[in-house]
C-alpha positions in Angstrom: 15.8 15.4 -0.4 15.5 19.0 0.8 14.8 20.3 4.2 14.1 23.7 5.8 16.2 25.2 8.6 14.1 27.7 10.6 15.2 29.9 13.5 13.4 32.3 15.7 12.8 35.4 13.7 12.0 39.0 14.1 8.4 40.1 13.4 7.6 39.6 9.7 7.5 43.0 7.9 7.1 44.1 4.3 4.8 43.0 1.5 4.2 39.7 -0.2 2.3 38.9 -3.4 0.1 35.8 -3.4 0.4 33.4 -6.3 -2.4 31.8 -8.3 -4.5 29.2 -6.6 -3.3 25.6 -6.7 -6.8 24.3 -6.1 -8.2 26.4 -8.9 -5.6 25.9 -11.6 -5.6 22.1 -11.5 -9.3 21.6 -12.4 -9.0 24.3 -15.0 -6.0 22.5 -16.6 -8.1 19.3 -16.6 -11.0 21.2 -18.2 -8.7 22.2 -21.1 -9.1 18.6 -22.4 -12.7 19.4 -23.2 -11.8 21.3 -26.3 -9.5 20.7 -29.2 -8.6 24.4 -29.3 -5.7 26.0 -27.4 -6.3 27.2 -23.8 -3.9 29.8 -22.2 -3.9 29.7 -18.4 -2.3 32.7 -16.8 -1.2 33.1 -13.1 -0.5 29.4 -12.9 1.7 28.9 -9.9 5.1 27.2 -10.2 4.2 24.2 -8.1 5.1 20.5 -8.1 1.4 19.6 -8.5 1.1 21.9 -11.6 4.1 20.2 -13.1 2.6 16.8 -12.4 -0.7 17.9 -14.0 1.3 19.1 -17.1 3.0 15.7 -17.3 -0.4 13.9 -16.9 -2.0 15.9 -19.7 1.0 15.3 -22.0 0.8 11.5 -21.2 -2.8 11.6 -22.4 -1.9 13.2 -25.7 -2.2 16.9 -25.1 0.5 19.4 -26.1 1.6 21.5 -23.1 3.8 24.6 -23.3 4.9 25.2 -19.7 6.3 28.6 -18.8 6.0 28.5 -15.0 8.7 31.2 -14.6 6.2 33.5 -16.1 3.2 31.7 -14.5 1.7 30.5 -17.8 0.6 27.2 -19.2 -0.7 26.7 -22.7 -2.6 23.5 -23.4 -3.8 22.1 -26.8 -5.6 18.8 -26.8 -6.1 18.8 -30.6 -5.0 15.3 -31.3 -6.0 11.8 -30.2 -6.5 11.6 -26.4 -5.7 8.4 -24.5 -8.3 7.0 -22.1 -5.9 5.7 -19.5 -4.0 7.9 -17.0 -0.5 6.5 -16.1 -0.4 5.2 -12.5 3.1 6.6 -11.8 1.6 10.1 -12.2 -1.8 9.5 -10.7 -0.3 8.2 -7.5 1.5 11.5 -6.9 -1.5 13.7 -6.9 -5.2 13.6 -5.7 -6.2 16.0 -8.4 -5.5 13.4 -11.1 -9.1 12.3 -10.8 -10.2 15.6 -12.3 -9.5 14.4 -15.8 -12.2 11.7 -15.4 -15.1 13.6 -17.0 -13.0 15.0 -19.9 -11.7 11.5 -20.8 -15.2 10.2 -20.9 -16.3 13.0 -23.2 -13.3 12.7 -25.5 -12.9 9.0 -25.7 -16.0 7.3 -24.2 -13.9 5.7 -21.6 -11.7 6.6 -18.6 -9.3 4.3 -16.8 -7.7 5.8 -13.7 -6.2 4.3 -10.6 -7.5 5.8 -7.4 -5.2 8.8 -6.9 -2.7 9.6 -4.2 -1.8 12.9 -2.5 -1.6 13.9 1.2 -2.6 11.2 3.7 -5.1 13.4 5.5 -8.1 11.2 5.2 -10.0 8.8 3.1 -11.3 11.3 0.5 -13.3 8.7 -1.4 -14.5 9.1 -5.0 -17.9 7.6 -4.4 -19.6 11.0 -4.9 -17.7 11.6 -8.2 -18.9 8.2 -9.5 -22.5 8.7 -8.2 -22.7 11.8 -10.2 -21.3 10.3 -13.3 -23.6 7.3 -13.1 -26.6 9.7 -13.0 -25.3 11.1 -16.2 -25.3 7.7 -17.9 -21.8 6.5 -17.1 -21.1 2.8 -16.4 -18.6 1.9 -13.7 -16.9 -1.5 -13.6 -17.5 -2.5 -10.0 -15.0 -5.3 -10.0 -12.2 -3.0 -11.2 -13.2 -0.5 -8.5 -12.6 -3.1 -5.9 -9.0 -3.3 -7.2 -8.6 0.4 -6.8 -9.2 1.3 -10.5 -11.9 3.5 -11.8 -13.0 2.0 -15.2 -15.8 4.2 -16.5 -17.5 4.2 -19.9 -20.3 5.9 -21.7 -21.5 6.3 -25.3 -23.3 9.5 -24.5 -23.8 11.6 -21.3 -27.3 12.9 -20.5 -28.2 15.5 -18.0 -29.9 14.6 -14.8 -30.7 15.9 -11.3 -27.9 14.9 -8.8 -27.8 15.4 -5.0 -24.4 15.1 -3.3 -24.5 13.6 0.2 -21.6 15.9 1.1 -20.6 19.1 -0.8 -17.4 17.5 -2.2 -15.2 20.0 -4.2 -13.7 17.3 -6.4 -17.1 15.7 -7.2 -18.6 19.1 -8.0 -15.8 19.9 -10.4 -15.9 16.5 -12.1 -19.7 16.6 -12.5 -19.9 20.2 -13.9 -17.1 19.4 -16.4 -18.9 16.3 -17.6 -22.3 18.0 -17.6 -21.0 20.9 -19.7 -21.0 18.7 -22.9 -23.8 16.3 -21.8 -27.1 16.2 -23.6 -29.8 18.2 -21.8 -29.7 19.9 -18.4 -28.0 18.9 -15.2 -29.0 20.2 -11.8 -26.4 19.6 -9.1 -27.8 20.0 -5.5 -25.7 20.4 -2.3 -22.8 21.4 -4.5 -19.6 22.7 -3.1 -19.4 26.5 -3.0 -15.7 27.2 -2.9 -14.2 30.1 -4.9 -12.3 27.5 -6.9 -15.6 26.1 -8.1 -16.6 29.6 -9.3 -13.3 30.0 -11.1 -13.7 26.7 -12.9 -17.3 27.6 -13.9 -16.1 31.0 -15.2 -13.4 29.3 -17.3 -15.9 26.8 -18.7 -18.4 29.6 -19.5 -15.7 31.5 -21.4 -15.3 28.3 -23.4 -19.0 28.4 -24.2 -20.5 26.3 -21.4 -23.8 27.3 -19.8 -23.3 27.1 -16.1 -25.3 29.0 -13.5 -25.3 29.0 -9.7 -21.6 28.3 -9.1 -20.8 29.5 -5.7 -24.2 28.4 -4.4 -25.4 25.0 -3.3 -27.3 24.5 -6.5 -25.6 24.5 -9.9 -27.5 24.3 -13.2 -25.6 23.2 -16.3 -27.2 23.2 -19.8 -25.1 21.0 -22.0 -23.7 22.4 -25.2 -22.3 20.6 -28.3 -18.8 22.1 -28.3 -16.4 24.2 -26.3 -13.7 26.6 -27.6 -10.2 27.6 -26.5 -9.8 30.6 -24.2 -7.4 32.6 -22.2 -8.0 32.8 -18.4 -6.4 34.3 -15.3 -6.4 32.0 -12.2 -7.7 33.5 -8.9 -5.3 34.1 -6.1 -4.6 31.3 -3.6 -6.7 31.9 -0.5 -4.9 29.3 1.5 -1.4 30.8 0.7 -2.9 34.2 1.7 -4.3 32.8 4.9 -0.9 31.2 5.7 0.9 34.5 5.4 -1.8 36.2 7.4 -1.1 33.8 10.2 2.7 34.3 9.7 2.2 38.0 10.3 0.1 37.3 13.4 2.3 34.6 15.0 5.5 36.7 14.7 3.7 39.9 15.9 4.5 41.4 12.5 3.1 44.0 10.0 2.6 42.6 6.5 0.9 43.9 3.4 -0.6 41.0 1.4 -1.1 41.7 -2.2 -3.2 39.9 -4.8 -5.8 38.7 -2.3 -9.6 38.5 -2.4 -10.9 39.3 1.1 -14.3 37.7 0.4 -12.6 34.3 0.0 -11.2 34.5 3.5 -14.1 35.8 5.6 -13.9 33.0 8.2 -10.2 33.2 8.6 -10.3 37.0 8.9 -13.0 36.7 11.5 -11.1 34.3 13.6 -7.8 36.2 13.4 -9.7 39.3 14.6 -11.0 37.3 17.5 -7.4 36.5 18.4 -6.6 40.2 18.5 -5.0 40.6 15.0 -5.7 43.9 13.3 -6.7 43.5 9.6 -7.5 46.3 7.2 -8.1 46.4 3.5 -6.5 49.0 1.3 -6.2 49.7 -2.5 -2.9 47.8 -2.4 -4.2 44.7 -0.6 -4.7 43.6 3.0 -2.6 44.7 5.9 -2.2 42.3 8.7 -0.8 43.4 12.1 -0.1 41.2 15.0 1.9 43.9 16.9 -1.0 46.0 18.2 -2.6 43.6 20.7 -1.7 40.4 22.6 -2.7 37.3 20.7 -5.6 35.6 22.6 -7.2 32.2 22.2 -10.2 31.2 20.2 -12.0 28.1 19.1 -12.4 26.9 15.5 -14.4 24.3 13.7 -13.6 23.4 10.1 -16.5 23.2 7.7 -17.1 23.3 3.9 -17.0 26.7 2.4 -18.0 29.4 3.5 -17.0 27.9 6.8 -13.5 27.8 8.2 -11.3 26.0 5.7 -9.8 22.6 6.7 -6.7 23.7 4.8 -6.1 26.5 7.3 -6.6 24.3 10.3 -3.0 23.4 10.9 -1.5 26.9 10.2 -4.1 28.4 12.5 -3.3 25.9 15.2 0.3 27.0 15.1 -0.9 30.5 16.1 -3.1 29.0 18.9 -0.1 27.3 20.5 1.4 30.7 21.5 -1.9 32.5 22.1 -2.9 33.5 25.6 -5.3 30.9 27.0 -6.6 27.5 25.8 -8.3 26.8 22.5 -10.3 24.0 21.0 -10.1 22.9 17.3 -12.7 20.6 15.8 -12.0 19.0 12.5 -15.1 17.9 10.6 -13.9 17.5 7.0 -11.0 15.0 7.2 -10.7 12.4 9.9 -6.8 12.2 9.8 -5.9 15.9 9.8 -4.2 16.1 13.2 -0.9 14.4 12.2 0.8 17.8 12.7 -0.1 17.7 16.4 2.7 15.3 17.1 5.2 17.6 15.4 3.9 20.6 17.4 4.2 18.6 20.6 7.9 17.9 19.8 8.3 21.6 20.1 6.5 21.8 23.4 2.9 22.6 22.4 1.4 19.9 24.7 -1.7 19.6 22.6 -4.2 16.8 23.5 -6.5 15.2 20.9 -9.6 13.0 21.2 -11.3 11.9 18.0 -11.8 15.0 15.8 -11.1 17.4 18.7 -7.8 19.0 19.7 -7.3 21.0 22.9 -4.5 23.5 22.7 -3.4 24.9 26.1 -1.6 28.0 24.6 0.9 30.2 26.4 3.7 28.0 25.2 7.3 29.0 24.7 8.2 26.6 21.9 11.6 25.0 21.4 13.1 24.2 18.0 13.2 20.5 17.1 13.5 18.0 14.2 10.0 17.8 12.7 8.3 16.4 9.6 6.0 18.1 7.1 3.4 15.3 7.4 1.3 16.9 4.7 1.2 20.0 2.5 -0.5 22.4 5.0 1.1 20.9 8.0 4.5 21.6 6.4 3.7 25.3 6.3 2.3 25.1 9.9 5.5 23.7 11.4 7.5 26.4 9.6 5.3 29.0 11.2 6.0 27.5 14.7 9.7 27.4 13.9 9.6 31.2 13.4 8.7 31.7 17.0 10.5 28.8 18.6 13.8 29.1 20.5 16.7 27.5 18.7 16.7 25.6 15.4 13.7 23.9 13.8 14.6 21.4 11.1 11.7 20.5 8.8 12.1 17.4 6.6 9.8 16.0 3.8 9.3 19.5 2.5 8.3 18.1 -0.9 4.8 18.3 0.5 5.2 22.1 0.9 6.5 22.3 -2.7 3.2 20.9 -3.9 1.2 23.9 -2.8 3.4 27.0 -2.0 5.3 28.9 -4.7 8.6 30.3 -3.6 7.6 29.7 0.1 11.1 30.1 1.6 12.0 33.1 -0.7 8.7 34.9 0.2 9.3 34.4 3.9 12.9 35.6 3.7 11.8 38.7 1.9 9.6 39.5 5.0 12.6 38.9 7.3 12.1 35.3 8.3 15.2 33.4 9.3 14.8 30.3 7.1 17.0 28.4 4.7 16.3 25.6 2.2 19.1 23.0 2.2 19.4 20.3 -0.4 20.7 17.0 1.1 
């Protein structure tokens, strides 16, 4: 098992290039099962989750050429495709459920155990299944009680579907399934995240007819066949936001390259409220935390385009050292304050009640032995370690490996005092 050793660092300075989006590449890889032709996915980040998805697709019968050193994955699902996803892979990653629609379209059946991933909340699949049922899919309810999705369909037919919550995963599964369904599907209260748009762009390149991605209403006209394509994955907005906070919390000056500012409007707005100077240039986005004192602000997580839940814990790290108290309200996942206990080990003195956290701010943090309780929390405790006195030892860093490519190396390039140690 690996761990990170983090010590108080000088202000981060220099430039960093953001990798391809984890949350965009995984559904795109799953969508490659929808065609028998070869799909070339570029800017695929070298992440544990991407490796697991490669293994999952191979287990289902696809041929996968993995060249993550050059950020490329080539997928060819031109043979027989199995209907059952192996449990030992599914349990490792929430995104495994994304193959659901493709398996139904390729084999007429999908058999998938309820997936694993970070323990940040329930994240149920009811909305995924509600949408598929509306398209004509039958779900074995007895199997579902055992934690197994057993879905079958002779043919999928378009329908109008309303999501009770704008679930990203449900939106992705439904538009994948609807792309080869008979007739037209209208998905209302759809998720609007940039990763949805990237998936729709990929599918449209393949020959799908999807309109409205990025809005709350998506219209999909089913087609008979999809073709293989080449596609560049969008930059990872959460990795970009994490490095923006890193520049702010260390009072640094960092140029962030390969970033789409429109994907981070809420994060940019809140950082500016804290006194961080942010400017966009032809090279990327420059983030300066050295011009003004960092002051407190309040945040409330919401579905996109609101403040992203994935940025809640990294941003809370900044608020622990800001001047004045802050309030953070988490509305997306009910169990996403596990990092608070780790921050408090370092002297943050944060109080929580339900989905609300009160951060007193103005803290001089002390290094401690802490745990990466989930993917984003792992990055967050690293950020606190950069400004804490003494040594911060972060364990269970496999969570961080799931979502940040070369995290330690990128931080070290900016001057961070951090080491990865293999135990």
